[in-house]
N, C-alpha and C positions, 0 to 999 in steps of 0.2 A: 523732367515731371516723365513722371508724365516725364516725363522731360515737356520742353517748351520750344517753344521758339528759341533761339538765341541770338544775340548779336555778339559781335567779337569788340573787345572793346577799344573804337574807335570813335569816339562822342563824337567828334565834328563830322562827319561820314554821316551817323546814324540821324543827326539833327537837321543836318542837308537834306536827308531824305524822308526824314518821320519825326518833328519836335513834339519832346514829351508833353502830357498836357497835364496840366493841373489834380492832385489829389484831393478831390473834392468830395463830397459826401454823397457818394452812391453804397453809402456805406465805407465808401473812402477809398477803395481799389479792388484790385485782385491780381495776383499772378498772373504773369502771362504774356500777353499780346503789347501789352501799351495802346494810347491812343492813336490818333493822328490830326494834324494840328496844318494850319496853312504855313508852305516853307516863311522861312523865316522867324517864327517863332518861336519865345524862350522856353529852355528846359522850367518846369515850375519847381516853387518850393515844397520840398516835405512838409509832412504834418508836423508842429513844432512839441507832440508830448514825446515824453521820452524815459518810458517806461521799465528802461537797461541802467538807469540811473541808479537807482534803488539796490539792484543785485549784487549781492556781497558772496563770494566764498561760502561753500560749505564743505566744512574738513572731511565728514566722512566721502562725500560723495567725489573732491580732489583725492584722495586716498585709493580711488578703483585706478589714477592713472600710472601707468609704469613710472616707476624710480627715475628713469632717465631723461622721463618727460619732465616731469615734476621739478627734477633740478634744471635743466636748462627752461622751463619756464614758459616757451612758448610752443604752439604749433604753425605749420606752414599749410594755408590753406587757399587752395585755386578756386577761384569765385569767376562763374561767368555773370558779368554785369552787364545790363543794358536797358534793364527798360521797368516803370513801377507796375507793382508794387512789389516786385521781387527783389528787384537790386538794380539801381539805376543810380545816373550823377544829376541830382536836382541842379549843382551851381559850377557843374562844367569836369572834367574829367582830370585837373587838379586838384579838385577838392576832394573831400570824403563821402563814400557812395551811401545810398540810403536803401530804407525797403524792409521789409519784412525778411529775407533771408539774414539779410545785416544785424538785424536787431537779434533775430532767435542767434546766430552766432555768434555775438560779442556775448549777449546774454549766458550761453553756455558756456563760455571763455571763462566766465567771472567767478561763474559756481566755482568752474573747476579750479580756477586760482591762475589762469594762465593766461599770455598774451596772442594774440592772432598776427602773422604774418599774413596780408592777407597779397596774393597774386592776381591781378586779371588776368582770365583765359578765355580762349572760343571754349564755347558750350562741350564742339564734339571733340575735343583735346585734351579733356579733367581725366575723364575714367582712365583711359591708358597711362596719363602722367601718375597717377596714383599707383598703378602697377609698377612703375619703375622707381619708384619712392621719390618723384619730386614734392610730391605735395602728399601732408599727413592725412588729409580732409580735403572735400570737394563739395562746393556748393553750386547748384543753380536750376533748384528744383527737378532733379533728378528722381523720376517714377521708378519705382521697386517693379523689376520684372522679371519673370523666370529666366529669359537670357543672361540679363544683368546681374542677375544673382550667381550666377557658374562661374563668374570672377572677381565680384565687386561684393562685398558687405554694406547693410544700408542700417540705420539709427534714423526712423521716423520722426517727422514733426510736422504732419499736415498731411489731409487728405485732399487731393485734387483729380486731374483727369484730364480726359481728351473732348474736346466740342468743336466746332465750327461754327464760323462767320461769315456774311456775305458783304456785300453795300447795302447799305438802306436801302430799300425799294424796291431790292431785285428779286423777282416773283422767280426767278429759274431754278431754287432751290425750296423746298418749303421744309420748317420746321415742324415737328421733333426732328434732327437726321438720328434714325437710329440703326440704321442697315448701311453700308456702304454701298450696295446698287443706286441707291438715290444718288451720287456721286455721276452714274456713269454719264458720260457723253459731257464732263466737265473738267475743267483744269483747274485741279488741285494745288495751292500754295503751302509750304511748310519748309520747318528748319532743318536744315544737316544737322546731323547724326541724333536726330530725336527718336521718340519711342512713333512720335505720329509719320515718319519716315519710313519707320520700319513698319509698322501697321498697312500702311499704304502701299508700300509694295509688295507685302510677304498676301495681302488680300488683292492684287490686281486682277486677278484672273476669276474673280464673282461676275461679272460684269457677261465674260463670253459666255459662263453657265447662264445665266440669265436671259440670253439671246439679245444682250444691248449692246451698243457701243463702249468700247473701254472708257474707264475715265485716264487723263492724263497729270502726273505729277511735277511740279516744278519745285527742285528743292534750291533753298536760300541761306544763306552765311549770314546774313544779319534781317535782325527781324525789322526794320527799316522798309527792307528792299522789298521784302514781302508784303506788306502792307502798300506799299506804293506800288507795288504790281496788279492789286486791287482795286481800288480806286481809279487807276488807269484801262483798268476792263483787261491786262492780259492774264487774269485767273480768273475765274469765277467764285472762288471759294476758300479760305484760310483752314487750316485742321493746326489748332493749337490748345493751350490751356482753358480748363472750365473757368476758375478764378480770372485770366489771363482776358479772354475773349470777353466776359462778361464785364468786364472793368472798363475795355474798350468802347465796349457798347454803349456805357453809359454816361459815357464824355460825348456831349452834342456835337463838337468840331469831327470826330472821329468817321460817323456817316457811315458806321456800323453796324449789324443787327445780330444777335447771338441766334443761332439755330440749337441750342441744349445738348447737353449730356449725351455722349456717344461712350466714355467709359470710363470708370473712374479708376484711379490707380492713387496707392500709399506714396507720399514722395519723402526723400529722406537724407541725411548727411550719405557722403558717400565714403568708401573705405579702401583698399586693397584686402584682398581675401586673406581671412585670418588677424587682423589688426587687431594690436591688444587696445585699441581705445575705444572699442564700441561698445561695453559694457559702463563705463564710465561717462560717455556721451548720452546714453540711454538714461542714465541717471540722473543726471543736468537736466535733459528735456523734460524727465517726471516732475522734478524738482520746482522747475518753473512751473509747471503746471498745478502742483501744487500750491504754490504760493500764492499764486494768481496772475504773475508776470505773462503768463503763456499767453492770459484768454485778454491782458491788455497790450499787449501787442499784435495779435491778430485781430483785436478792434479797431485799431489806429491804422492798417491799413487794409481795413475793409473786408478781410476774408476768416470772418467767425466762422461763417457757415462750414468751412473745412476742417475744423476742430476735430481735433483724436482726444481720448479719455488717457492713452498712454502711450508712451512711445514702447516700441518695438524694436528687436535686434531680425530682419529678417523676414518679415513677413511673406509669406506666399502670395503671387501676384493675385491680385481680383478676378474673379473670372466670371 
């Protein structure tokens, strides 16, 4: 997303730190940070609705793919998989992943008449790997930013963004957080390689300008470690995705409180600059929007409030 806090695909470590909660009716979820639960809890089952099952190839959309891709019939996808509802392992890393990003990518592939070769990857490695040709497309709640647009093409599929959360009952930071000077003197935890890390680093001087003690930033490669740090008091606040933090706060066991939206971002499938795949992906997403599958997927994962009306290629960053 925004990107969001992302964990490496080492589920055993993540579960030991922070097991996943059930995706229950808070509307069912939102992409970003996952929930907290007592150590030793089991990852919960995903929602059972399968809006992707009835999706079929649309020849006019599939025809937009390059001939060599149609002939090969496969696309290599680098996926950051770690926590609900974006992408996670409800039944262990040896079983199929689930989540909003998984469903949307699978539905797009069915419209295009191709198979996905999904490869787990840590969030911060996916965008560079697109440029090297390791993957054809990347998924992981990648937010569209002006800086990323210099080297990456995006096809949007949802609108998410940046927000904050604290331990439930913590009064050190009041909602809503609309200015980074509200963080002055606090320790902020966030994910490696994310837009959150970039924003916090770039704006770190705002506290000095305001005559206040600077905030400290602690970066974690695993989402579970970030949330554990929050609950143990080693950080005061988490910066992550709007949808993810809302999901987390809606789970009683998480013991966190969402502090509101800070900055909205479009989120999209990521491609190397100049990729010939973008027009086909945009048409496929728009096909899913038109036929209602898109709305069903977002409803399943509780992210309907972040729906977009139409997919776009490389929209400007929200200001």
